[in-house]
C-alpha positions, 0 to 999 in steps of 0.5 A: 305613920301608924297601921292599926292591925287591930281593926276588923274587916268583913271579908265574908262578902268578898269572895274571900277562899278563907272566909267565904267558905266557912258556913258551907264546909263546917255548917256554921258561920260561927267558924274562926278562919285560922287556916290558909296562909292569907292574913286578915290585915289591910294591905299597906295604904301605899300598895292600895293607892297604887292599885287604885290609881291604875284601876282609874285609868279605864283600859286594862289591856296587855301589860308589860313588866317595866324596868322599874318592876325589875329594879323593885325586885333587885333593891328589895333582895339587896336591902332585905337579904343583902343579895345582889342580883342581876334584873336578867336572872328574873323570870316572872311566874303568877306565884310561887305554887305555879313556879314550883310546878314549872322547876318540875317541868323544866328540871325533870321528865315523867318518871323522874324523882323529886325529893320533898322534906316532910312535914312540908307545905302540902302543894309540893307533892301535889306539883310533883304527882300532878306532873307525873314524877315521883316523890322521895321523901326525906323527912325532917328530923324532930330533936325535943322542938326543933327540926333538922334535915336528915343529910345523911339520909339525903345522900343515900336516897339519890339516884340517877333518876333523881333530878330535883329537890324542892325546898322551903326557906323559911320551912312552912309549916315547922317554922325553921329559919335555916342556918348558913351551915345548914343550907351549904351542906344541902347545896354541897350534896345537891351539886355533888349529885346533879340535883337542882334545888328549887328554893321556896322563900315566899316567907323569907321576909316573914321572920319573927325569931332572932336569926335572919333569913339567909337566900340559899343561892348565897351560900356558895358559887355551887349555890348560885349554879344549882339553885332556883330561888322562888318569891313573890311579895304575896305573903309579906303584903298580904296580896296573893289574890293578884297572882304575881310572883318570880324565879331567880335563876343566875344560871343560864341554862336553868333560866332558860328552861324555867322560862320555857316552862312558863313559856309553854304554859301561855301565862307569861303575861302578869296581872296589871294590877300585880304589877304596880302593886309589886312596885309599890310594895317593894318600894314603899312598904318597908316601914308597913312590914316593920310594923307587921312583923312587930305585930305578929311578934305579939301575936305569937307571944300572946298564943305563946303564953296563953298555951303556956298558962292555960293549955299545958298539954299543948306547945307552941313550937319555936317560930323563926320565920312565917306567920303560921305556928306549929302547934304540938297537940300529941299531949292531949293523947287523941287521934288525928280524927279526934284532934280535928273534930276538936279544933273544927267541929267543937271549938269552931276554929278552922285550922290546918290539920298536921297530917295535911302536911304528910310525914311527921304531921300527926298530932300537930295543927297549924295555926295562921296568927296573922289576924287582929289579936282580938280574933286570936284571943277568941280562937284561944278562948274556945280552944281552951273551953273544949279541951277543958270539957275533954279533960273532964271526962278523963282525956 
């Protein structure tokens, strides 16, 4: 089947978070939203048909998650990542953001320390602070155009109050797909020091580079014991509005604690349409995903080529995983405030400013490339125009 990722869908009338607030926030409906990790592509037709078929039944009462729901997750992860999991390890969560909040509640007490590795997905620190815990930063180390983890720094940071590390794999926003040896080293440190590792792997299906994703929990026996893997179909198949996710927790004690946090929140009943969407996506959506990945690689090549040829003071960092390009704007030699005004105020491109991702984000912008190429080309042209105007003033 052919999939038309060039097709434009008007989302302004759909209460889309990504599109609906653009006029209110930036004073114009001419803003191009390339910010939040939400694709401007139609969901796979198999998912759309499954949701429509369930909606056709006029009763939307309390659902349960069927054996087929669990089997779909097990089969998908085995095919895509080579990890054979037991269905009993799966715990429902209404998305990955709630899941790492549950992890904070399950594995730490108020005042305990939770490690993050910035620049990193901004809901991580919100989950820690919002639950009365203490953030400990172990910033990634930037060497040229490649980030690595600071293992020596990590070992120094851990003390008796450090209970949890929230990890991003593939990493959002810097786009790294971690190597197996890197994951093994991380697990060794956490296991030795009694730290639970919550591994956010929601972008694991979205691999644009040549390195395959490795599930953190698979790298060793220790990894299986200390890792809580957080996943969802939401980024892969553009179904975030259906509030669907899960944790994979092989260790019985960790699993019971996580399930207890979900139960305590009173939200262990899942979305009826999210259930059928997950099952349809994971059993019938693979061809669509492969076509999507090819299109995203084309978008990345277009953006990287455009910036190399026409915006040489900027650069696109290697995007190994996710559809969120990490753009280095430090060559413009402007403040972060000026950079925000350049993109959003003058070019009318709504992106996520690097400072949102904490330490190490200054001078960067995160750009969502999961849109029809014509929109990406329009955004690039707008950016070229305002950067040319900046250069003409001697900046």
